[in-house]
N, CA, C and O of each residue as an XYZ file, in Angstrom:
736
protein
N     -13.983     -1.594    -13.773
C     -13.201     -2.328    -12.801
C     -12.821     -1.411    -11.653
O     -12.588     -0.217    -11.841
N     -12.762     -2.001    -10.432
C     -12.408     -1.226     -9.234
C     -10.901     -1.332     -9.026
O     -10.357     -2.420     -8.834
N     -10.236     -0.168     -9.071
C      -8.783     -0.152     -9.011
C      -8.263      0.701     -7.855
O      -8.954      1.584     -7.346
N      -7.030      0.412     -7.461
C      -6.325      1.249     -6.497
C      -4.828      1.100     -6.710
O      -4.346      0.057     -7.150
N      -4.103      2.168     -6.389
C      -2.646      2.111     -6.366
C      -2.223      1.627     -4.996
O      -2.864      1.933     -3.990
N      -1.138      0.869     -4.965
C      -0.644      0.406     -3.684
C       0.757     -0.136     -3.775
O       1.387     -0.134     -4.832
N       1.225     -0.597     -2.644
C       2.560     -1.174     -2.539
C       2.414     -2.658     -2.241
O       1.736     -3.058     -1.294
N       3.058     -3.453     -3.061
C       3.060     -4.893     -2.811
C       4.037     -5.180     -1.675
O       5.013     -4.456     -1.481
N       3.766     -6.221     -0.947
C       4.668     -6.642      0.121
C       5.340     -7.932     -0.310
O       4.705     -8.806     -0.900
N       6.613     -8.045     -0.017
C       7.353     -9.268     -0.317
C       6.825    -10.405      0.556
O       6.230    -10.174      1.609
N       7.049    -11.618      0.106
C       6.583    -12.803      0.838
C       7.062    -12.771      2.292
O       6.277    -13.023      3.206
N       8.346    -12.463      2.511
C       8.886    -12.461      3.877
C       8.262    -11.350      4.722
O       8.145    -11.502      5.938
N       7.859    -10.237      4.103
C       7.190     -9.160      4.844
C       5.784     -9.590      5.262
O       5.350     -9.304      6.378
N       5.078    -10.274      4.367
C       3.753    -10.803      4.714
C       3.863    -11.829      5.830
O       3.056    -11.842      6.760
N       4.864    -12.682      5.729
C       5.085    -13.708      6.747
C       5.401    -13.066      8.105
O       4.949    -13.556      9.140
N       6.170    -11.982      8.104
C       6.486    -11.283      9.355
C       5.215    -10.725      9.997
O       5.076    -10.747     11.220
N       4.281    -10.223      9.171
C       3.008     -9.713      9.705
C       2.197    -10.853     10.306
O       1.653    -10.720     11.402
N       2.113    -11.974      9.590
C       1.376    -13.139     10.095
C       1.984    -13.603     11.420
O       1.255    -13.861     12.378
N       3.304    -13.709     11.478
C       3.973    -14.158     12.712
C       3.705    -13.199     13.867
O       3.437    -13.630     14.988
N       3.779    -11.889     13.589
C       3.493    -10.909     14.643
C       2.053    -11.058     15.132
O       1.794    -11.050     16.335
N       1.111    -11.197     14.179
C      -0.298    -11.345     14.558
C      -0.516    -12.562     15.450
O      -1.230    -12.485     16.450
N       0.099    -13.680     15.087
C      -0.075    -14.905     15.864
C       0.463    -14.761     17.286
O      -0.100    -15.324     18.225
N       1.552    -14.005     17.446
C       2.156    -13.815     18.766
C       1.452    -12.733     19.585
O       1.328    -12.857     20.804
N       0.992    -11.678     18.920
C       0.567    -10.484     19.637
C      -0.931    -10.259     19.706
O      -1.393     -9.487     20.546
N      -1.702    -10.908     18.850
C      -3.134    -10.621     18.758
C      -3.958    -11.870     19.068
O      -3.507    -12.985     18.806
N      -5.168    -11.696     19.628
C      -6.040    -12.848     19.837
C      -6.536    -13.389     18.495
O      -6.580    -12.664     17.501
N      -6.901    -14.644     18.479
C      -7.424    -15.260     17.257
C      -8.676    -14.510     16.798
O      -9.442    -13.998     17.615
N      -8.869    -14.454     15.480
C     -10.018    -13.730     14.925
C     -10.538    -14.454     13.694
O      -9.777    -15.057     12.938
N     -11.852    -14.380     13.510
C     -12.466    -14.969     12.311
C     -12.551    -13.947     11.181
O     -13.028    -14.265     10.092
N     -12.091    -12.725     11.435
C     -12.200    -11.645     10.454
C     -10.878    -11.313      9.780
O     -10.753    -10.261      9.154
N      -9.895    -12.190      9.898
C      -8.565    -11.921      9.354
C      -8.586    -11.796      7.835
O      -9.302    -12.520      7.143
N      -7.791    -10.870      7.341
C      -7.553    -10.728      5.907
C      -6.495    -11.760      5.532
O      -5.534    -11.957      6.275
N      -6.660    -12.414      4.396
C      -5.677    -13.390      3.931
C      -4.346    -12.692      3.672
O      -4.313    -11.598      3.109
N      -3.263    -13.317      4.079
C      -1.933    -12.727      3.888
C      -1.665    -12.418      2.414
O      -0.940    -11.473      2.103
N      -2.244    -13.206      1.507
C      -2.052    -12.954      0.075
C      -2.623    -11.601     -0.348
O      -2.244    -11.072     -1.392
N      -3.531    -11.037      0.452
C      -4.135     -9.735      0.145
C      -3.430     -8.569      0.845
O      -3.831     -7.421      0.651
N      -2.398     -8.824      1.648
C      -1.708     -7.733      2.335
C      -1.077     -6.797      1.306
O      -0.416     -7.238      0.366
N      -1.290     -5.526      1.500
C      -0.721     -4.464      0.661
C      -0.870     -3.159      1.427
O      -1.546     -3.108      2.455
N      -0.245     -2.118      0.931
C      -0.403     -0.791      1.525
C      -0.958      0.110      0.426
O      -0.256      0.410     -0.540
N      -2.197      0.541      0.562
C      -2.857      1.370     -0.453
C      -2.270      2.780     -0.438
O      -2.096      3.380      0.623
N      -1.967      3.303     -1.633
C      -1.504      4.691     -1.732
C      -2.612      5.599     -2.262
O      -2.622      6.794     -1.969
N      -3.550      5.042     -3.041
C      -4.683      5.834     -3.537
C      -5.767      4.893     -4.041
O      -5.522      4.083     -4.934
N      -6.970      4.999     -3.469
C      -8.106      4.218     -3.955
C      -8.766      5.002     -5.081
O      -9.128      6.165     -4.905
N      -8.921      4.365     -6.233
C      -9.446      5.044     -7.422
C     -10.922      4.771     -7.650
O     -11.628      5.631     -8.177
N     -11.404      3.606     -7.269
C     -12.791      3.239     -7.528
C     -12.963      2.722     -8.950
O     -12.047      2.135     -9.525
N     -14.131      2.944     -9.502
C     -14.448      2.444    -10.849
C     -13.646      3.199    -11.913
O     -13.639      4.430    -11.950
N     -12.980      2.438    -12.767
C     -12.140      2.998    -13.830
C     -12.496      2.290    -15.127
O     -12.573      1.062    -15.160
N     -12.715      3.054    -16.205
C     -13.023      2.434    -17.497
C     -11.726      2.148    -18.267
O     -10.647      2.575    -17.856
N     -11.841      1.429    -19.379
C     -10.664      1.011    -20.155
C      -9.855      2.206    -20.664
O      -8.625      2.172    -20.643
N     -10.530      3.254    -21.119
C      -9.826      4.422    -21.641
C      -9.017      5.081    -20.525
O      -7.858      5.446    -20.722
N      -9.634      5.229    -19.353
C      -8.938      5.819    -18.213
C      -7.765      4.941    -17.779
O      -6.700      5.445    -17.421
N      -7.969      3.629    -17.813
C      -6.908      2.701    -17.433
C      -5.702      2.859    -18.344
O      -4.570      2.938    -17.869
N      -5.936      2.907    -19.650
C      -4.829      3.059    -20.600
C      -4.082      4.366    -20.364
O      -2.851      4.384    -20.334
N      -4.821      5.453    -20.195
C      -4.202      6.758    -19.965
C      -3.449      6.774    -18.635
O      -2.346      7.312    -18.548
N      -4.035      6.196    -17.623
C      -3.426      6.132    -16.294
C      -2.078      5.404    -16.356
O      -1.083      5.886    -15.815
N      -2.054      4.252    -17.013
C      -0.825      3.472    -17.107
C       0.243      4.224    -17.898
O       1.425      4.145    -17.564
N      -0.154      4.948    -18.935
C       0.795      5.747    -19.716
C       1.384      6.869    -18.871
O       2.590      7.112    -18.909
N       0.536      7.548    -18.113
C       1.011      8.639    -17.258
C       2.046      8.153    -16.248
O       3.081      8.791    -16.056
N       1.764      7.023    -15.605
C       2.691      6.502    -14.598
C       4.008      6.113    -15.264
O       5.083      6.424    -14.750
N       3.926      5.436    -16.403
C       5.131      4.966    -17.093
C       6.021      6.128    -17.529
O       7.243      5.986    -17.589
N       5.418      7.270    -17.831
C       6.180      8.424    -18.320
C       6.598      9.371    -17.205
O       7.271     10.367    -17.470
N       6.222      9.089    -15.980
C       6.483      9.997    -14.864
C       7.720      9.592    -14.081
O       8.164      8.445    -14.115
N       8.254     10.574    -13.379
C       9.374     10.321    -12.491
C       8.806     10.029    -11.104
O       8.253     10.915    -10.452
N       8.943      8.806    -10.668
C       8.440      8.395     -9.356
C       9.513      8.641     -8.303
O      10.650      8.968     -8.646
N       9.178      8.492     -7.065
C      10.134      8.667     -5.970
C      11.137      7.511     -5.977
O      10.868      6.450     -6.539
N      12.282      7.726     -5.354
C      13.305      6.686     -5.227
C      12.826      5.626     -4.227
O      11.975      5.918     -3.387
N      13.360      4.406     -4.305
C      13.000      3.370     -3.335
C      13.231      3.864     -1.903
O      14.119      4.677     -1.649
N      12.424      3.362     -0.988
C      12.509      3.765      0.410
C      11.995      2.640      1.288
O      11.536      1.616      0.785
N      12.071      2.826      2.602
C      11.554      1.828      3.546
C      10.517      2.463      4.461
O      10.490      3.673      4.690
N       9.676      1.591      4.963
C       8.622      1.979      5.897
C       8.649      0.964      7.033
O       8.826     -0.231      6.800
N       8.476      1.437      8.252
C       8.373      0.513      9.381
C       6.940      0.531      9.896
O       6.414      1.575     10.281
N       6.322     -0.643      9.894
C       4.974     -0.807     10.447
C       5.157     -0.998     11.950
O       5.547     -2.071     12.411
N       4.868      0.064     12.708
C       5.186      0.030     14.129
C       4.051      0.523     15.036
O       4.274      0.834     16.206
N       2.842      0.589     14.489
C       1.708      0.923     15.349
C       0.460      0.180     14.870
O       0.362     -0.243     13.718
N      -0.463      0.041     15.776
C      -1.718     -0.665     15.534
C      -2.837      0.365     15.514
O      -2.801      1.337     16.268
N      -3.837      0.157     14.649
C      -4.936      1.106     14.610
C      -6.255      0.449     14.231
O      -6.312     -0.739     13.914
N      -7.318      1.258     14.272
C      -8.670      0.782     13.969
C      -9.441      1.925     13.326
O      -9.467      3.037     13.853
N     -10.069      1.652     12.187
C     -10.953      2.619     11.545
C     -12.380      2.276     11.933
O     -12.929      1.273     11.478
N     -12.981      3.108     12.773
C     -14.328      2.862     13.294
C     -15.351      2.745     12.170
O     -16.142      1.802     12.138
N     -15.334      3.706     11.251
C     -16.349      3.724     10.191
C     -16.270      2.489      9.292
O     -17.292      1.897      8.944
N     -15.045      2.109      8.920
C     -14.856      0.955      8.032
C     -14.828     -0.369      8.789
O     -14.905     -1.438      8.184
N     -14.718     -0.294     10.122
C     -14.622     -1.488     10.965
C     -13.426     -2.360     10.572
O     -13.543     -3.571     10.381
N     -12.272     -1.692     10.460
C     -11.050     -2.331      9.994
C      -9.937     -2.167     11.033
O      -9.704     -1.070     11.541
N      -9.263     -3.264     11.335
C      -8.083     -3.265     12.195
C      -6.853     -3.279     11.286
O      -6.846     -3.966     10.265
N      -5.818     -2.528     11.651
C      -4.658     -2.400     10.769
C      -3.374     -2.174     11.550
O      -3.395     -1.897     12.750
N      -2.240     -2.301     10.833
C      -0.950     -1.834     11.330
C      -0.370     -0.899     10.279
O      -0.648     -1.017      9.086
N       0.435      0.023     10.754
C       1.036      0.993      9.841
C       2.168      1.724     10.522
O       2.526      1.411     11.658
N       2.740      2.708      9.823
C       3.819      3.491     10.439
C       3.250      4.568     11.369
O       2.203      5.150     11.085
N       3.943      4.827     12.475
C       3.523      5.915     13.363
C       3.598      7.251     12.636
O       2.735      8.114     12.800
N       4.651      7.405     11.825
C       4.815      8.622     11.024
C       4.968      8.210      9.567
O       5.704      7.279      9.240
N       4.267      8.911      8.715
C       4.340      8.621      7.279
C       5.639      9.192      6.717
O       5.852     10.402      6.789
N       6.513      8.352      6.160
C       7.740      8.877      5.563
C       7.409      9.794      4.377
O       6.445      9.552      3.651
N       8.203     10.830      4.191
C       7.960     11.805      3.112
C       7.828     11.139      1.736
O       6.926     11.509      0.985
N       8.686     10.173      1.371
C       8.526      9.569      0.041
C       7.193      8.840     -0.129
O       6.644      8.800     -1.230
N       6.671      8.262      0.959
C       5.382      7.570      0.883
C       4.257      8.581      0.661
O       3.353      8.336     -0.139
N       4.306      9.707      1.358
C       3.306     10.758      1.152
C       3.397     11.304     -0.277
O       2.373     11.532     -0.921
N       4.611     11.510     -0.769
C       4.810     12.009     -2.140
C       4.240     11.022     -3.151
O       3.606     11.427     -4.125
N       4.460      9.729     -2.925
C       3.949      8.712     -3.840
C       2.426      8.702     -3.835
O       1.808      8.587     -4.893
N       1.819      8.820     -2.669
C       0.366      8.880     -2.586
C      -0.161     10.109     -3.328
O      -1.126     10.012     -4.087
N       0.466     11.253     -3.111
C       0.049     12.481     -3.801
C       0.151     12.326     -5.316
O      -0.734     12.765     -6.049
N       1.234     11.700     -5.784
C       1.404     11.456     -7.222
C       0.282     10.580     -7.768
O      -0.244     10.841     -8.850
N      -0.081      9.548     -7.024
C      -1.144      8.636     -7.468
C      -2.465      9.390     -7.638
O      -3.185      9.172     -8.612
N      -2.779     10.267     -6.698
C      -4.002     11.059     -6.828
C      -3.894     12.050     -7.983
O      -4.885     12.338     -8.654
N      -2.711     12.562     -8.209
C      -2.500     13.462     -9.349
C      -2.754     12.714    -10.659
O      -3.405     13.248    -11.557
N      -2.249     11.489    -10.775
C      -2.497     10.677    -11.973
C      -3.997     10.473    -12.172
O      -4.501     10.574    -13.291
N      -4.699     10.189    -11.090
C      -6.148      9.966    -11.162
C      -6.861     11.219    -11.668
O      -7.713     11.138    -12.553
N      -6.511     12.368    -11.109
C      -7.146     13.617    -11.554
C      -6.873     13.881    -13.032
O      -7.763     14.320    -13.760
N      -5.649     13.617    -13.475
C      -5.277     13.867    -14.873
C      -6.028     12.962    -15.847
O      -6.164     13.292    -17.025
N      -6.506     11.842    -15.366
C      -7.238     10.919    -16.241
C      -8.747     11.037    -16.072
O      -9.502     10.280    -16.682
N      -9.191     11.979    -15.250
C     -10.625     12.189    -15.071
C     -11.289     11.217    -14.126
O     -12.512     11.079    -14.135
N     -10.495     10.536    -13.303
C     -11.052      9.613    -12.315
C     -11.431     10.441    -11.096
O     -10.581     11.106    -10.503
N     -12.676     10.402    -10.729
C     -13.181     11.244     -9.643
C     -13.058     10.613     -8.281
O     -14.069     10.334     -7.636
N     -11.847     10.382     -7.830
C     -11.664      9.805     -6.496
C     -11.399     10.918     -5.485
O     -10.956     12.010     -5.841
N     -11.678     10.618     -4.226
C     -11.535     11.599     -3.150
C     -10.185     11.421     -2.460
O      -9.829     10.314     -2.055
N      -9.439     12.512     -2.330
C      -8.163     12.467     -1.622
C      -8.344     13.064     -0.241
O      -8.315     14.282     -0.067
N      -8.529     12.199      0.732
C      -8.638     12.646      2.119
C      -7.277     12.567      2.785
O      -6.249     12.489      2.112
N      -7.278     12.587      4.112
C      -6.020     12.442      4.840
C      -5.454     11.048      4.571
O      -6.179     10.057      4.662
N      -4.182     10.968      4.245
C      -3.537      9.699      3.938
C      -3.064      9.050      5.234
O      -2.231      9.607      5.949
N      -3.603      7.871      5.529
C      -3.205      7.092      6.698
C      -2.669      5.759      6.171
O      -3.441      4.826      5.951
N      -1.348      5.665      5.969
C      -0.803      4.428      5.418
C      -1.004      3.269      6.379
O      -0.762      3.392      7.580
N      -1.453      2.136      5.834
C      -1.737      0.987      6.693
C      -1.850     -0.293      5.876
O      -2.050     -0.264      4.662
N      -1.719     -1.401      6.564
C      -1.984     -2.732      6.015
C      -3.168     -3.271      6.808
O      -3.091     -3.398      8.030
N      -4.262     -3.590      6.122
C      -5.464     -4.099      6.779
C      -5.223     -5.529      7.249
O      -4.776     -6.384      6.485
N      -5.532     -5.772      8.530
C      -5.367     -7.104      9.124
C      -6.694     -7.819      9.294
O      -6.777     -9.033      9.106
N      -7.750     -7.062      9.656
C      -9.066     -7.647      9.909
C     -10.139     -6.716      9.360
O     -10.012     -5.493      9.427
N     -11.190     -7.308      8.820
C     -12.347     -6.551      8.335
C     -13.572     -6.921      9.175
O     -13.591     -7.948      9.854
N     -14.580     -6.073      9.113
C     -15.859     -6.321      9.801
C     -15.696     -6.518     11.298
O     -16.381     -7.349     11.895
N     -14.797     -5.764     11.905
C     -14.610     -5.806     13.359
C     -15.638     -4.869     13.983
O     -15.603     -3.661     13.747
N     -16.530     -5.406     14.759
C     -17.584     -4.572     15.367
C     -17.032     -3.622     16.419
O     -17.637     -2.594     16.722
N     -15.878     -3.977     16.972
C     -15.223     -3.139     17.971
C     -13.717     -3.215     17.738
O     -13.228     -4.166     17.128
N     -12.988     -2.226     18.219
C     -11.531     -2.294     18.070
C     -10.985     -3.531     18.774
O     -11.447     -3.884     19.859
N     -10.013     -4.185     18.165
C      -9.418     -5.339     18.854
C      -8.630     -4.856     20.063
O      -8.252     -3.686     20.128
N      -8.377     -5.742     21.022
C      -7.579     -5.335     22.169
C      -6.170     -4.935     21.722
O      -5.700     -5.341     20.659
N      -5.523     -4.145     22.541
C      -4.146     -3.747     22.237
C      -3.283     -4.994     22.112
O      -3.460     -5.965     22.847
N      -2.361     -4.951     21.183
C      -1.466     -6.084     20.954
C      -0.576     -6.314     22.172
O      -0.254     -5.373     22.897
N      -0.179     -7.568     22.394
C       0.708     -7.909     23.500
C       2.093     -7.320     23.299
O       2.790     -7.017     24.268
N       2.494     -7.158     22.046
C       3.752     -6.494     21.727
C       3.555     -5.659     20.474
O       2.794     -6.027     19.579
N       4.245     -4.536     20.422
C       4.085     -3.620     19.291
C       4.690     -4.223     18.033
O       5.688     -4.940     18.096
N       4.079     -3.926     16.886
C       4.682     -4.399     15.638
C       5.970     -3.633     15.362
O       6.129     -2.489     15.787
N       6.867     -4.264     14.662
C       8.119     -3.630     14.237
C       8.563     -4.357     12.973
O       9.501     -5.154     12.988
N       7.861     -4.058     11.877
C       8.050     -4.796     10.627
C       8.498     -3.832      9.542
O       7.787     -2.889      9.197
N       9.678     -4.082      9.014
C      10.224     -3.241      7.958
C       9.711     -3.659      6.591
O       9.651     -4.846      6.269
N       9.341     -2.665      5.793
C       8.860     -2.893      4.430
C       9.790     -2.139      3.485
O      10.026     -0.945      3.668
N      10.314     -2.823      2.489
C      11.140     -2.180      1.465
C      10.247     -1.869      0.274
O       9.612     -2.764     -0.283
N      10.201     -0.604     -0.113
C       9.340     -0.170     -1.211
C      10.204      0.057     -2.439
O      11.016      0.981     -2.481
N      10.018     -0.800     -3.445
C      10.826     -0.717     -4.665
C       9.983     -0.578     -5.924
O      10.520     -0.402     -7.018
N       8.648     -0.657     -5.771
C       7.779     -0.534     -6.942
C       6.403     -0.035     -6.534
O       5.980     -0.177     -5.387
N       5.724      0.549     -7.497
C       4.338      0.978     -7.343
C       3.486      0.001     -8.128
O       3.825     -0.354     -9.257
N       2.389     -0.434     -7.541
C       1.504     -1.387     -8.205
C       0.121     -0.790     -8.407
O      -0.334      0.041     -7.620
N      -0.536     -1.222     -9.464
C      -1.938     -0.909     -9.711
C      -2.692     -2.210     -9.524
O      -2.433     -3.192    -10.220
N      -3.632     -2.218     -8.578
C      -4.382     -3.420     -8.229
C      -5.818     -3.310     -8.712
O      -6.377     -2.218     -8.808
N      -6.406     -4.472     -9.017
C      -7.841     -4.561     -9.244
C      -8.442     -5.343     -8.092
O      -7.909     -6.375     -7.685
N      -9.554     -4.848     -7.569
C     -10.288     -5.521     -6.519
C     -11.320     -6.424     -7.189
O     -12.246     -5.940     -7.840
N     -11.159     -7.731     -7.029
C     -12.012     -8.706     -7.699
C     -12.828     -9.473     -6.654
O     -12.262    -10.071     -5.739
N     -14.146     -9.456     -6.792
C     -15.011    -10.217     -5.883
C     -15.093    -11.662     -6.342
O     -15.333    -11.937     -7.518
N     -14.892    -12.593     -5.398
C     -14.991    -14.024     -5.687
C     -15.930    -14.653     -4.664
O     -16.378    -13.985     -3.732
N     -16.222    -15.922     -4.837
C     -17.067    -16.636     -3.874
C     -16.416    -16.694     -2.495
O     -17.102    -16.782     -1.476
N     -15.091    -16.643     -2.476
C     -14.349    -16.723     -1.214
C     -13.971    -15.347     -0.667
O     -13.145    -15.243      0.241
N     -14.567    -14.304     -1.213
C     -14.262    -12.950     -0.753
C     -13.502    -12.160     -1.808
O     -13.357    -12.596     -2.950
N     -13.026    -11.005     -1.408
C     -12.312    -10.123     -2.335
C     -10.869    -10.586     -2.484
O     -10.233    -11.019     -1.523
N     -10.370    -10.484     -3.710
C      -8.978    -10.817     -4.013
C      -8.390     -9.629     -4.758
O      -9.067     -9.015     -5.582
N      -7.138     -9.303     -4.475
C      -6.490     -8.167     -5.122
C      -5.470     -8.680     -6.133
O      -4.503     -9.353     -5.775
N      -5.703     -8.349     -7.398
C      -4.828     -8.780     -8.489
C      -4.012     -7.595     -8.974
O      -4.541     -6.496     -9.142
N      -2.728     -7.818     -9.199
C      -1.874     -6.772     -9.743
C      -2.162     -6.639    -11.243
O      -2.082     -7.610    -11.995
N      -2.501     -5.410    -11.659
C      -2.764     -5.103    -13.078
C      -1.467     -4.686    -13.759
O      -1.200     -5.071    -14.898
N      -0.653     -3.885    -13.044
C       0.615     -3.414    -13.584
C       1.511     -2.993    -12.430
O       1.035     -2.677    -11.340
N       2.820     -2.993    -12.688
C       3.789     -2.551    -11.691
C       4.844     -1.690    -12.368
O       5.204     -1.912    -13.524
N       5.338     -0.692    -11.614
C       6.383      0.181    -12.105
C       7.482      0.242    -11.055
O       7.222      0.613     -9.911
N       8.721     -0.120    -11.432
C       9.815     -0.042    -10.463
C      10.114      1.412    -10.110
O      10.049      2.296    -10.965
N      10.439      1.644     -8.856
C      10.854      2.977     -8.445
C      12.291      3.177     -8.928
O      13.097      2.249     -8.866
N      12.615      4.372     -9.406
C      13.954      4.592     -9.974
C      15.024      4.594     -8.897
O      14.868      5.215     -7.846
N      16.103      3.894     -9.172
C      17.233      3.873     -8.255
C      18.112      5.070     -8.604
O      18.534      5.211     -9.752
N      18.394      5.936     -7.623
C      19.242      7.097     -7.925
C      20.630      6.651     -8.378
O      21.164      5.655     -7.890
N      21.192      7.386     -9.296
C      22.535      7.072     -9.768
C      23.543      7.362     -8.670
O      23.427      8.355     -7.951
N      24.518      6.501     -8.547
C      25.601      6.707     -7.597
C      26.662      7.543     -8.299
O      27.274      7.059     -9.252
N      26.908      8.793     -7.863
C      27.863      9.637     -8.559
C      29.260      9.035     -8.633
O      29.979      9.270     -9.604
N      29.654      8.271     -7.637
C      30.992      7.657     -7.643
C      31.138      6.641     -8.769
O      32.212      6.514     -9.357
N      30.073      5.925     -9.069
C      30.135      4.918    -10.145
C      30.234      5.562    -11.511
O      30.706      4.933    -12.458
N      29.797      6.800    -11.628
C      29.848      7.485    -12.907
C      31.085      8.348    -13.044
O      31.266      9.035    -14.049
N      31.949      8.310    -12.017
C      33.171      9.104    -12.090
C      32.961     10.549    -11.670
O      33.857     11.376    -11.835
N      31.797     10.862    -11.132
C      31.501     12.226    -10.690
C      31.851     12.338     -9.212
O      31.612     11.411     -8.437
N      32.403     13.450     -8.836
C      32.657     13.689     -7.413
C      33.973     13.119     -6.924
O      34.237     13.145     -5.722
N      34.799     12.610     -7.806
C      36.110     12.105     -7.361
C      37.082     13.249     -7.223
O      37.044     14.218     -7.981
N      37.957     13.119     -6.239
C      38.943     14.174     -6.033
C      40.336     13.696     -6.326
O      41.291     14.463     -6.202
């Protein structure tokens, strides 16, 4: 099975992307379905059942980063992949740490994936022969990251669909005041 780690987007976050696209971008026949919107943290490729079991155990036993937010505030295009996207102008440190952890999990399970430069993004259009024109207005969409997801890429008659295989909540840091620590 073809797997990748990523961040799920809440319904209202997907809707905000769709609304921005409708206002700021020309119509396109290459749009990705909003149900497939996600932010990939590490593409793993083909994974066997043994690797999958070990991978899920490693994530469950690991200390992940605390919840954080990301603002999708720039538009981009990957020439080689022919993909139009939106993402953050600057990658927040917790997002980079989470991506690095995902690749570490892959290496520990013997999954031979390539860790190149991490460019966080949400794919909007595929098979774009040329970069789309600049948007009429810049995106400014906040994403709240509260869990890490493992997705499977499934080919269907209607195109690729991304199914969540497993999810792990990001740990909420303890509030020292609630535990009676730090009171004077």
